C-alpha positions as CSV (number, residue, x, y, z in Angstrom):
1,M,59.9,-4.4,36.6
2,S,62.7,-1.9,37.3
3,N,63.3,-1.6,33.6
4,D,59.6,-0.5,33.1
5,V,60.1,2.2,35.8
6,E,63.3,3.4,34.1
7,H,61.6,3.6,30.7
8,A,58.6,5.5,32.3
9,K,61.0,7.9,34.0
10,R,63.1,8.5,30.8
11,A,59.9,9.3,28.8
12,L,58.6,11.6,31.5
13,R,61.9,13.4,31.9
14,A,62.1,14.0,28.1
15,D,58.6,15.5,28.2
16,L,59.4,17.7,31.2
17,R,62.7,18.9,29.7
18,E,60.9,19.9,26.5
19,R,58.2,21.8,28.4
20,R,60.9,23.7,30.3
21,Q,62.6,24.6,27.0
22,L,59.4,26.1,25.6
23,L,59.2,28.8,28.4
24,S,60.1,32.3,27.3
25,E,62.7,34.4,29.0
26,S,60.1,36.6,30.5
27,Q,58.2,33.6,31.9
28,R,61.5,32.3,33.4
29,D,62.3,35.7,34.9
30,A,58.8,36.0,36.5
31,A,59.1,32.5,37.8
32,A,62.5,33.1,39.3
33,S,61.4,36.3,41.0
34,A,58.3,34.6,42.6
35,I,60.3,31.5,43.6
36,G,63.0,33.7,45.2
37,E,60.3,35.5,47.3
38,R,58.9,32.1,48.4
39,L,62.4,30.8,49.3
40,D,63.2,33.9,51.3
41,A,59.9,33.4,53.3
42,L,60.7,29.7,53.8
43,V,64.2,30.4,55.1
44,D,62.6,33.0,57.5
45,S,59.8,30.7,58.6
46,L,62.3,27.9,59.5
47,G,64.8,30.4,61.0
48,A,67.5,28.8,58.8
49,R,71.0,30.2,59.2
50,S,72.8,27.7,57.1
51,I,71.3,26.2,53.9
52,S,72.2,24.3,50.8
53,C,70.9,25.3,47.4
54,F,71.7,24.6,43.8
55,L,72.7,27.1,41.1
56,S,70.0,27.0,38.4
57,T,70.8,26.2,34.8
58,T,69.0,28.4,32.1
59,T,66.0,26.1,31.9
60,E,65.6,25.4,35.7
61,P,63.5,27.6,37.9
62,G,65.9,30.4,38.9
63,T,67.7,30.3,42.2
64,R,70.7,32.5,41.6
65,D,69.2,35.8,42.8
66,F,67.9,34.0,45.9
67,V,71.4,32.6,46.7
68,S,73.0,36.1,46.3
69,R,70.4,37.7,48.6
70,A,70.8,34.9,51.2
71,V,74.6,35.5,51.2
72,R,74.1,39.2,51.6
73,R,71.7,38.5,54.5
74,G,74.4,36.6,56.3
75,I,73.0,33.1,55.7
76,R,75.6,30.5,55.0
77,V,74.8,28.9,51.7
78,L,76.5,25.6,50.5
79,L,76.5,25.0,46.8
80,P,76.9,21.5,45.3
81,V,79.9,20.5,43.3
82,T,79.5,17.2,41.4
83,R,82.1,14.5,41.6
84,A,82.7,11.6,39.1
85,D,82.0,9.0,41.9
86,G,78.4,10.1,42.2
87,L,78.8,12.1,45.4
88,L,78.5,15.8,46.0
89,D,81.2,18.1,47.4
90,W,80.1,21.5,48.6
91,A,81.5,25.1,48.5
92,V,80.4,28.1,50.5
93,A,78.7,30.8,48.3
94,T,80.2,34.2,48.5
95,D,78.9,37.6,47.2
96,D,81.5,37.7,44.3
97,D,81.1,34.1,43.4
98,E,82.5,33.1,40.0
99,I,80.7,30.3,38.4
100,A,82.4,27.6,36.4
101,E,81.0,24.7,34.3
102,G,81.2,21.5,36.3
103,L,80.5,17.9,35.3
104,F,77.6,17.5,32.9
105,G,77.8,21.2,32.1
106,L,76.2,22.2,35.4
107,P,77.0,25.6,36.9
108,E,79.2,25.3,40.0
109,P,81.0,27.6,42.4
110,T,84.8,28.0,42.1
111,G,85.6,28.5,45.8
112,E,87.2,26.2,48.3
113,V,85.7,22.7,48.1
114,L,84.4,21.0,51.2
115,G,83.7,17.3,51.4
116,P,80.3,15.5,51.2
117,I,79.7,15.7,54.9
118,A,79.7,19.5,55.0
119,V,76.0,19.4,54.1
120,N,75.2,17.6,57.4
121,D,75.2,21.0,59.2
122,V,72.6,22.8,57.2
123,D,69.1,23.7,58.5
124,L,67.4,23.4,55.1
125,M,68.2,21.8,51.7
126,I,66.9,23.3,48.5
127,I,67.3,20.9,45.6
128,P,66.4,20.6,41.9
129,A,63.9,18.2,40.6
130,A,62.2,17.3,37.3
131,A,58.9,16.7,39.1
132,V,57.5,15.8,42.6
133,D,54.3,13.9,43.3
134,R,51.7,14.7,45.9
135,S,53.1,12.1,48.3
136,G,56.4,13.9,48.3
137,M,58.2,11.5,46.0
138,R,60.8,13.4,43.9
139,M,62.1,12.5,40.5
140,G,65.4,14.1,39.6
141,W,67.2,14.1,36.2
142,G,68.6,10.5,36.6
143,R,72.1,10.8,38.0
144,G,71.1,10.2,41.6
145,Y,73.4,12.8,43.3
146,F,70.7,14.2,45.6
147,D,69.1,10.8,46.3
148,K,72.5,9.5,47.5
149,T,73.2,12.6,49.6
150,I,69.8,12.6,51.3
151,G,69.8,8.8,51.7
152,S,73.2,8.9,53.5
153,M,72.4,11.7,55.9
154,E,72.1,10.7,59.6
155,K,69.9,13.6,60.5
156,C,68.3,15.1,57.3
157,P,67.0,18.7,57.6
158,P,63.8,19.7,55.8
159,V,64.3,19.2,52.0
160,Y,62.4,21.3,49.5
161,A,62.5,20.9,45.7
162,V,62.2,23.9,43.4
163,I,60.0,23.2,40.4
164,Y,57.4,24.8,38.1
165,D,53.7,24.5,39.0
166,S,53.0,22.1,36.2
167,E,55.6,19.7,37.6
168,I,53.6,18.7,40.7
169,L,52.1,15.4,39.5
170,D,49.6,13.0,41.1
171,S,52.1,10.2,41.1
172,L,55.6,9.3,39.8
173,P,57.3,6.1,38.8
174,R,59.4,5.1,41.8
175,E,62.6,3.1,42.4
176,V,63.9,1.9,45.7
177,H,66.7,4.5,45.9
178,D,64.4,7.4,45.3
179,Q,64.2,9.9,48.2
180,P,61.2,12.0,49.0
181,V,61.1,15.7,49.8
182,N,59.3,17.6,52.6
183,G,57.9,20.2,50.3
184,V,58.1,22.0,47.0
185,V,58.5,25.6,46.1
186,T,56.9,26.8,42.8
187,P,56.2,30.3,41.5
188,S,52.7,30.2,42.9
189,Q,53.0,28.2,46.2
190,T,55.1,26.6,48.9
191,L,53.5,23.2,49.4
192,E,54.2,21.2,52.5
193,L,54.2,17.4,51.9
194,S,54.7,14.7,54.5
195,P,56.9,12.0,53.1
196,T,58.2,9.0,55.0
197,R,62.0,8.7,54.6
198,R,63.5,5.2,54.6
């Protein structure tokens, strides 16, 4: 059974990855701008003073301008740093952040690295996803970093995934370790979902 789910996820990820690669630079720029405005509004509506966010790759919905703005607004932003053991370390974003290539070619901050528990203090988590379904179930890219992080948190803050509009699906293949999100932010909407966390 779990093998069927893995195959379904692999096929779906390949399709989603291909769709993202077909977007033009101007479509990506417009999406990043709209998403940034929605993320600013989300941070304000939650009164968040400390957040975690990811640095987008070229095909992901853009978060980098949002991160820079949040830092300039005095919000503490933790950025993920991947580790070989499947856990995430964190580094505090600064205005002059240099970006290096981390594991798997992901963009990562170069500042002082804090351990995995640093994220326990944030008011809001903004995470990447390949897709999210209407029940709040999130499918990532298969490495499990964010599922492990969210699943291990004693008191998890609201978690929002950043995706394109076409990546909100009716349902997703699900495995036992998969963690849901509280909402999604897309270029056209911020959608509140009400998942049950195990």
